[in-house]
C-alpha positions in Angstrom: 44.8 65.5 96.3 46.3 63.7 93.1 44.7 61.4 90.8 42.0 59.2 92.5 43.1 56.1 90.7 46.8 56.2 91.8 47.4 54.5 95.1 48.8 56.8 97.8 51.7 54.4 98.5 52.8 54.6 94.8 52.8 58.3 94.9 55.0 58.4 98.0 57.4 55.8 96.4 57.6 57.8 93.2 58.3 61.1 95.1 61.1 59.3 97.1 62.7 57.9 93.9 62.7 61.4 92.1 64.4 62.9 95.2 67.0 60.1 95.1 67.7 60.5 91.4 68.0 64.4 91.6 70.6 64.0 94.4 73.0 61.8 92.2 75.9 63.4 90.4 74.7 64.3 86.9 76.9 63.3 83.9 79.3 66.1 83.1 78.4 68.1 79.9 81.3 69.0 77.9 81.9 72.8 77.1 80.8 73.0 73.5 82.3 76.4 73.1 85.6 75.2 74.3 85.3 72.0 72.3 84.8 73.9 69.1 87.8 76.2 69.8 90.1 73.2 70.6 88.9 71.5 67.4 89.6 74.5 65.4 93.0 74.9 66.8 93.8 71.2 66.1 92.6 71.5 62.5 94.1 74.9 61.7 97.1 74.9 64.0 99.6 73.5 61.6 99.2 76.6 59.3 99.3 79.0 62.3 97.1 81.6 60.6 96.8 84.5 63.1 93.3 85.7 62.2 91.7 82.4 62.3 93.5 81.0 65.4 93.5 84.0 67.6 89.8 83.9 68.7 90.1 80.2 69.5 93.2 80.7 71.5 91.6 83.4 73.4 88.5 81.1 74.1 90.8 78.3 75.6 92.5 81.2 77.6 89.2 82.4 79.0 88.0 78.9 80.0 91.3 78.2 81.7 91.6 81.4 83.6 88.0 81.0 84.8 88.9 77.5 85.9 85.8 76.1 84.1 84.9 72.6 85.2 86.6 70.0 83.0 88.3 72.7 80.9 91.9 71.4 81.7 90.9 67.8 80.9 89.5 68.9 77.6 92.6 70.7 76.7 94.6 67.4 77.4 92.2 65.2 75.4 92.1 67.6 72.4 95.9 67.1 71.7 96.6 70.7 71.0 99.8 70.9 73.2 102.3 70.0 70.3 100.4 72.7 68.1 101.2 75.4 71.1 104.8 74.1 71.0 104.9 74.7 67.2 103.4 78.1 67.7 106.1 79.0 70.3 109.0 77.8 68.2 107.8 79.7 65.1 108.3 83.2 66.9 105.4 84.5 64.8 102.6 86.9 65.6 100.9 84.3 67.7 103.8 83.4 69.9 103.1 86.0 72.6 99.5 84.9 73.0 100.5 81.2 73.0 103.1 81.9 75.6 100.4 83.5 77.9 98.1 80.5 77.3 100.7 77.9 78.1 101.7 79.9 81.2 98.0 79.6 82.3 97.9 75.9 81.3 101.0 75.3 83.5 98.9 76.1 86.5 96.9 72.8 86.0 98.8 69.8 87.0 96.8 67.6 84.7 98.0 69.7 81.7 101.6 70.4 82.7 102.4 66.7 83.0 102.2 66.5 79.2 104.4 69.4 78.5 107.6 67.3 77.9 106.0 64.8 75.5 104.4 67.7 73.5 107.8 69.4 73.1 106.7 72.5 75.2 109.8 72.1 77.3 112.2 72.8 74.6 109.9 75.4 73.1 109.7 77.4 76.3 113.5 77.2 76.8 114.0 78.5 73.2 112.1 81.6 74.1 114.4 82.5 76.9 116.8 84.0 74.3 114.3 86.5 73.1 114.6 90.2 73.7 110.8 90.8 74.2 110.4 91.4 77.9 106.7 90.4 78.0 107.4 87.1 76.3 110.2 86.3 78.6 107.9 86.8 81.6 105.3 84.3 80.4 107.9 81.8 79.4 109.7 82.0 82.9 106.3 81.7 84.6 105.4 78.7 82.6 108.8 77.0 83.4 108.3 78.0 87.1 104.9 76.4 87.4 105.7 73.3 85.5 108.8 72.6 87.7 107.2 73.7 91.0 106.2 70.2 92.2 107.8 67.8 89.6 111.4 66.5 90.1 111.1 65.0 86.7 110.4 68.2 85.0 113.2 69.9 87.2 115.8 67.3 86.0 114.7 67.7 82.4 114.9 71.5 82.4 118.2 71.5 84.2 119.7 69.1 81.6 118.3 71.3 78.8 120.2 74.2 80.1 117.5 76.4 81.9 119.7 77.8 84.6 122.3 79.6 82.3 119.4 81.0 80.4 117.8 82.5 83.5 121.1 83.9 84.7 121.6 85.6 81.3 118.2 87.2 81.7 119.0 88.5 85.1 122.3 90.0 83.8 120.6 91.5 80.6 117.6 93.0 82.4 118.8 94.3 85.7 116.0 96.9 86.4 113.0 94.9 85.2 111.2 93.9 88.5 108.5 91.6 87.0 110.9 89.7 84.8 113.4 89.6 87.6 110.8 88.2 90.0 109.7 85.6 87.4 113.2 84.4 86.8 114.1 84.1 90.5 111.0 82.2 91.2 111.7 79.8 88.3 115.4 79.3 89.6 114.0 78.4 93.1 111.5 75.9 91.7 114.1 74.4 89.4 116.3 73.9 92.5 113.5 72.1 94.3 112.8 74.9 96.8 109.2 74.8 95.9 108.3 78.4 96.0 104.4 78.8 95.4 103.2 81.9 93.7 100.5 82.0 96.6 103.1 82.6 99.1 103.5 86.1 97.8 107.2 86.2 97.8 108.6 89.7 97.8 112.0 90.1 96.1 114.5 92.9 96.5 118.2 93.3 95.6 120.8 93.0 98.4 124.2 94.2 98.8 126.9 92.2 97.0 129.7 90.5 99.1 132.2 90.7 96.3 132.7 92.3 92.9 130.7 90.6 90.0 128.1 89.3 92.4 124.3 89.9 92.4 122.2 89.2 95.5 118.5 88.7 95.8 116.4 88.4 98.9 113.0 86.8 98.7 110.8 87.1 101.7 107.3 85.6 102.2 104.8 87.1 104.6 104.8 85.9 108.2 103.0 82.6 108.2 102.6 82.1 112.0 103.2 85.4 113.6 106.8 84.5 114.5 108.6 83.3 111.4 108.7 83.7 107.6 110.5 81.9 104.9 113.5 83.6 103.4 115.2 82.6 100.2 118.6 84.0 99.2 119.7 83.9 95.6 123.3 84.8 94.9 124.8 84.9 91.3 128.6 85.2 91.5 131.0 85.6 88.5 134.2 83.4 89.0 135.8 84.1 85.6 134.9 85.1 82.1 131.5 83.5 81.3 131.6 81.4 84.4 129.1 81.8 87.2 127.9 80.2 90.4 124.3 80.3 91.3 123.5 79.6 95.1 120.1 79.2 96.3 119.4 79.1 100.1 116.2 78.7 102.0 116.0 79.5 105.8 113.8 81.2 108.4 113.5 84.8 109.5 112.2 85.3 113.0 110.2 88.4 114.1 111.2 90.7 116.9 108.4 89.3 119.1 110.0 85.8 118.8 113.3 87.1 120.0 111.6 89.1 122.9 109.9 85.9 123.9 112.8 83.4 123.5 115.8 85.7 123.9 116.7 84.1 127.3 116.2 80.6 126.2 118.1 80.3 123.1 121.3 81.9 121.9 121.1 83.9 118.6 123.8 84.7 116.0 123.8 86.8 112.9 123.5 85.0 109.6 126.8 85.2 107.7 124.8 85.7 104.5 123.7 89.1 105.7 126.6 90.8 107.4 126.2 93.9 105.4 123.3 95.6 103.5 120.0 97.1 104.5 118.6 93.7 105.6 121.3 92.8 108.0 119.5 93.7 111.1 116.6 91.6 110.3 117.8 88.3 109.4 119.1 86.0 112.0 119.8 82.3 112.5 119.0 80.3 115.6 121.5 78.0 117.3 119.7 75.0 118.7 121.1 71.9 120.0 121.1 69.0 117.6 118.3 67.2 119.4 116.0 70.2 119.2 116.2 70.6 115.4 113.9 68.4 113.3 115.6 67.3 110.1 112.9 68.8 108.1 113.8 72.2 109.3 117.5 72.1 108.2 118.7 74.8 105.9 118.2 73.9 102.3 120.9 74.9 99.8 121.4 74.3 96.1 124.5 75.5 94.1 124.7 75.5 90.3 128.0 76.1 88.3 127.2 77.4 84.8 128.8 79.0 81.7 127.3 81.6 79.6 
């Protein structure tokens, strides 16, 4: 019934106003746990004391992995990126954990934009000379993610010598699948191919066409039932310490496509797969010029490098 002295019209207006207020976006409350960890890293980071910093780095890692609301923005505001770069360059007991954290942070566009100014680009590149396989994987993933959609970062990394470092890793660790995959994806993103991790690219070694050559096929799952993206990475040695890296992106069509369109369009074997186990799968389509949109043209990038 309500209070007898309160007019009914007032009660209706009050209820309507309360509902209106509750429907408004509420002010964002900062994550105190994350803020405390970021503050501790900022204060203690210069000394890089493992026992004191490790739990705080793990707290930041957990928040970023769980994609807590506002966590990435808090990291940027905190100013800890230069401290993370210092930890990477120190090659101390915290370097591996820091590399894992930086690789996770690189997934966030708002964070990776500041990698260059914070010194993380050069710090990550310095890790690529390590002999620690796990450290190399995290460094390669971080570089791949930060260069995925950023021509500016791609240019910076290329100028700083990222390609020869990745080539050297591929040659030094020929049987390490996880590391090989991380390096190949990084090379593709450095070349502007834009290979997203979500695409689920599957990498396999192909048959070399000449001595001193390594060939890698990257195939993404079928996206529309008929075609899938295919990336070919070829590393060729032309002389002592001289290598050419060729990265090509094109389409592979399924057998159902060829059954459907076999009488309409002529097909030819791709010259890139004239031998090897994949040769009977990869085909190129010969269209007339007017039928091929410019956005579907074959993308190719070639690097010449010295090791």
